[in-house]
C-alpha positions in Angstrom: 37.7 -17.7 -10.3 34.6 -19.1 -11.9 34.9 -20.5 -15.4 32.6 -19.4 -18.2 32.9 -22.9 -19.6 31.2 -24.3 -16.6 27.5 -25.1 -17.3 24.9 -23.7 -15.0 22.0 -26.1 -14.8 18.9 -24.1 -15.5 16.8 -26.6 -13.6 18.5 -25.4 -10.4 16.2 -23.4 -8.1 16.7 -19.7 -7.9 17.8 -20.2 -4.3 20.4 -22.8 -5.4 21.7 -20.4 -8.2 22.0 -17.6 -5.6 23.8 -19.9 -3.2 26.3 -20.9 -5.8 26.6 -17.5 -7.6 25.9 -14.7 -5.1 26.6 -12.1 -7.7 23.6 -13.3 -9.7 21.1 -11.4 -7.5 21.4 -8.1 -9.3 21.0 -9.7 -12.7 18.0 -11.7 -11.6 16.3 -8.6 -10.2 17.1 -6.7 -13.4 15.4 -9.5 -15.3 12.3 -9.2 -13.1 12.9 -12.6 -11.6 11.5 -12.9 -8.1 14.2 -14.2 -5.9 12.0 -14.3 -2.8 8.6 -15.8 -3.3 9.7 -17.8 -6.3 13.0 -18.9 -4.9 12.1 -22.6 -5.1 11.2 -22.2 -8.8 13.8 -23.4 -11.4 15.8 -20.8 -13.3 14.2 -22.2 -16.5 10.7 -21.7 -15.2 11.4 -18.3 -13.7 12.9 -17.1 -17.0 9.9 -18.4 -19.0 7.5 -16.7 -16.6 9.0 -13.3 -17.4 9.4 -14.1 -21.1 13.2 -14.6 -21.2 15.5 -17.5 -22.1 16.9 -19.4 -19.2 20.1 -20.4 -21.1 20.9 -16.8 -21.9 20.4 -15.8 -18.2 22.6 -18.7 -17.1 25.3 -17.6 -19.5 25.1 -14.0 -18.2 25.3 -15.3 -14.6 28.5 -17.2 -15.4 30.0 -14.3 -17.2 29.2 -12.0 -14.3 30.6 -14.5 -11.8 33.8 -14.8 -13.8 34.2 -11.1 -14.0 33.5 -10.4 -10.4 34.9 -13.6 -8.8 32.3 -13.0 -6.2 32.3 -15.5 -3.3 30.5 -13.4 -0.7 26.7 -13.2 -0.7 25.3 -9.6 -0.9 23.2 -8.2 1.9 19.6 -9.4 1.6 17.2 -6.9 0.0 13.5 -6.7 -0.4 12.4 -9.0 -3.2 11.4 -7.9 -6.6 7.7 -8.6 -6.0 7.5 -5.9 -3.4 7.0 -8.0 -0.3 9.0 -7.3 2.7 10.6 -10.8 2.8 14.2 -11.6 2.0 15.5 -14.3 -0.2 
């Protein structure tokens, strides 16, 4: 199980966050963070781009991971920007 005391580095890229916390995909999409075309962007920069706090998103990712204990990546979906690519 993931620990909510573990710090998620908000300088990690979106792709790194998704690799380490597969359950984060739904949250990132709900926050309007593009997990496809902006996958190389840091969580901090992506959060700022949509007017949100990267630390708050990181805390929610850790809480979600702890609650779901998700270790299997979800099926790829179309990205939030509307392109047909996958993350």
